N, C-alpha and C positions, 0 to 999 in steps of 0.2 A: 055595786057597793055591798048589797046584801050578801051575795055569795062570797065576795072577797073576805068579808069579816066572819062569815059563818064557818068557812072551812077550817081556819086555825082554831076557832072556838070549839068545833066538833072534835078536833084532834086533842085539845086540852081536856075536854070532858071524858074522852076515851081513856086518856092517860090517868085521870083522877080515879075513874072506876077501876081500871086495871091495877093501879097502885094500891087502892083500898083492898081489893080482893087478895092481892099478894100479901099485904100486911096481915090481913085477918088469917090467912092460911099459913103464915110463917114461912113464906117462900122467897125471902130476900136472899139472893144468890151468894153475895159476899158473906152474909151471916152463916149460911149453910156451909160454905167452904171453910170458914174459920172453925166451925163446930167439928169439922173433920180433920183439923190440924193443919190446914193449908194457910198460907200467908194471905192470899187474896183470891177473889174472882173479879175480873175487870173487863173493860171494853175500850177499844181504841176509839179515837175521835179525830176530827180534822176541823180546821178553823172555819171553813165556809158553813159548816153545820151549826155553828154556835149562835147563829141568828134565829134559829128555830126554837122558840121558847118551850113548847111541849117536849121536844127532844132533849133540851138541856135539863129540864126538870127531872126526867128519868135518869139521864147520865149522872146528875149530881146527887142522886140518892146513894149515900155511901153505905147503906145496908144492902143495896142491890149490887153496887159496883164499888169495890174498895181500892181500885187501881185503874189507871188509864195510860194509854200510849198515844203519843203524837204520831198520827199516820204519816204525815209528810213534812211537817214544819221544822224538823230537826235534821233532815237529810242534807247532804253536802250542797246541792244546788240552792237550797233555801237558806243555808247558814254562812257559806263562803262563796258567793257568786263570782267574786273576783279574788285573786290571790292576796291573802293577807287582809282582806276587807270582810269582816264578819258582821252579820246581822242576826239578831235573835228575837226580833219583834214578835213573829207569829209563834215561835216556840215558847216564848215567855207567856203568851196568852194561855196556852195549854197548861204550862207549869203553874201559873197563878190560879187557874181554875181548880187544878188538882189540890193545891195548897188550901184554897178556900173551902173545898169540900172535904178536906181531911183524907185524901186519897193518895195512895202510892203512885209514883210516876215512873214509867219505863222510858228510857232514852232510846230512840230508834232513828238513825243508826250512825256509827262513825264511818265505816268503809263499806261501800257497796258499788257494784259495777254499773248500776243504773242511776238516773237522776244526778249525774255528774255535770258540772259546768264544763263548757268547751275548753276552758284553760287547763283543765286536768287531763281530759281525754286527748287533746291535740297539742299538748305542751312539749312533747318529744324530750322529756326530762331524762337525765342520767339516773342510774340507780340511786346514787347518793342523794341527788336532789329530790327524787320522788319519795324516798324514805323520810327525808327531812320534811317534806310537805305533809305526808301522812302523820308524822309525829306532831307537827304543829297544829294540823286540823283537829286531830283527836284530842290533843291536850287542851286546846283552846275551847273546843265544844264541851268536853266533859268538865273542864274547869269552870266554865260559865255557870253550869248547873250543879256545881259542887254542893253537896248537902241537900239537894232537892230531888235527886233521882235515886230510886231504889236499885235499879239495874240498867245496864246498857247493853244493847246489841252492838258489840264492838266491831265484829265482822259479820257480814250478811251475805248468804248465798255464794260462798266461795268455791264450792265443788259442783261438778256435773253429776248427773244421776249415776254414771258409771264409776264414780269415785275419783276421777281425775280432777286436777285443779282447773277451775274455770279460766279460760284465756281472756284476760281483760288488760287494761292498761297497767294494773298493779302487778299481776303475775308475770306478764310479758316483760316488764322492766326489772322487777325485783325478785322473781321466782316466788318463793313463799315467805321471804323475809318481811314483807309488809305486815304479815299477821302478828308476829311477835312485836314489831315496832308499835302497832296500833294498841295491843293489849298493855304493853309497858307504859305507853303514853297515857292511856286511860287510868291505869292504876296510880301513876304519879300525880295525875290531876285531881283524882278523888279516891283516896285510899279506902273509903267506906262503901263505895258503890260496887254492886255485884257485876261481874264482867262475863258476858255470854258470847258464844258463837250461835248464829241463828240461821235456820234454813228450812226448806220444804222437802218433802219426800224423804224424811229421816225418822218418821214416826214408827215405821216397822223396820225389822232387820233387812239388810241389803248392802250393796257396795257403797252407797253414799253414807249410810250410818257407820259402816266400818271405817271409811275415810275420816269421819269426824272423831271416832274413837281413837284412831291412830294419831290424829292431830292432837287430841287432848293428852295422850301419853307423851308425845314429842314435846309439847309446850311445857308440861310439868317437869320433864327430864331436864329442860333447859332453865328451869326456874322462872318461866314466863307465867304470869298470873292469869288463870282462867277459872271461873267459879261455876259456870253452868252452860247447858246446851238448851237452846230454844227450838222447840219443834213447832213450826208454823201451823201445821194442821189445816191446810186448805184442802178439804175433802170433797168428794162427789158422793151423792146419796147412794148407799148400798155398795160402796167400793172402798171401804176402809181397809187399810192393810191389816193382815193378821199379826198377832203377837205384839200389839202395841205395849202392853204392860211388860212383857219380856224384854223388849227393846229399851224401855225406860230403865229397867233394872240393870241392864248391861251398862248403860251410861252411869247410873248411880254407883256401880261397882268401881268406877274409875275415880270416885271421890268428887263428883260434881253434882250440882242441882239440875233439875229438869223443870222447864216451864213450857206449857202450851201457850204460844205467844200470839197466834193470829187465827184462831179457830173460826171456821165457817164450813157449812156443808151444802154445796150447791146442787141444783137439779136442772134438768132440761124442762123448760117451761112449755105449757102452763103447769102449775103445781096441781096435784090431784090428792085426794084423801090418802091413797096408797103411798104416794111419794112423801107426803107429810108424816105419815106414820113411820115410814122407814127412816126419815130424817130424825124423828124423835128418838128412835132406837140408836141411831148413830151417835147423836149427842150424848146419850146415856152411856154408851160404850166408852167414849173418850174420857168422860168425867170419871167413870168408875176406874179406869186404868190409872188415872192420876191419883185418885183416892187411895188405891191399893199400893202405891209406891211412896214411901215416906219422903223421899227426896224430890218428889214432884211438888213444887212449892205453890203453884197456882195456875190459873187458866185465864187467858184474855181472849175474848171474841173480837173479830175484826170488824168492829162496829156491831151494835146490837140490833139494828133495824135494816130491813131491806130497802128502806127509803134512801139510805146512804151507802149501800153496799158497793164495793168495787167490781163485783162479779159481772153484772150485765155489760159494763163498759169494756171488759176484757175478754169474756167468753160469750160470743154471740149465741143468743137463744137460751142462755142459762141464767139462773138467778135464784131468788127466794131462799137465800143461803143462811139467813140470820134467824135468831129466835123470836124476834118481833117483826111484824109485817110492815108494809108501806104506811099503814095508818097508826103505827106505834102500838099495835095490839099484839099481845103474846100469842104465839103459835104453839102447836103441839111440841115443837122442839124445846120450848121453855120447860115444859113438864119433863122432858127427857133429861135436862140438866138437873132439875130438882130430884128426879129419881136416881141420877148418878151420885148425888151427894147423900142419898138416904141410907 
């Protein structure tokens, strides 16, 4: 009983000390981002984490985080598990938390090739039927959160690294037509929400970035609404792509906003002082690139603490990707973010 009660108490004490030190030093990350003309600095979160009181206390500090993204609870399998039967219970929890905290909310996502219910992937729909399904799903999802969501990841990870369209149920059935259908449905459902395409490995120049730039040109030429490009920014320590700022500027030249949507910088474990120092520099590099591009509107980290990072469960032997450690204590990476905004 003693240890069971002592551990969460210790974490809470660590948070209070950490928050107090940050406050005295003027190191609230959202406040620093706003001072540089950005719309927000935020963190993703997920429903199971919200039972952790010390974690929620940090997440809910709207000087530290002015925005949040629902990691899983707005995806297709979570919101339309059966055709035409929608459920928003878990998504609403995140939305209500953001509203309570006075934080912007990012919707994630309308169309993605993963976390789809079997009725979508195995439905053997005609092109007409699947486009109708995409339209109904996106319209209903976005419409449910009308007025609550600042921006939506309308399409997520639709290109391969070589710039070709990803082969999934949507592209195999509709070609690229599902993309315009999704964006148009989202705009009709919430005219004030910013609409994004979101992907990884598009932070630097390359075939995949070019594919998205061509897509933006194509959509705009057709009158399809698209407001921004989301660069996920799942990085490896010491392996950032070159010319991140230059690539952001290339997208900005097309008349769209840029957002860093899922930032983390993973390493091969165990972490060492040298790896943590490089991670600090990497975070600073990404933040500075965004600061230097006026149309880069904000940065979201893909959860702020290693305690709830997705990395160890996906990349064996890797982790320590976040600016706070397992005990909710700030790491050198936190100071990298602060320096990036300086």
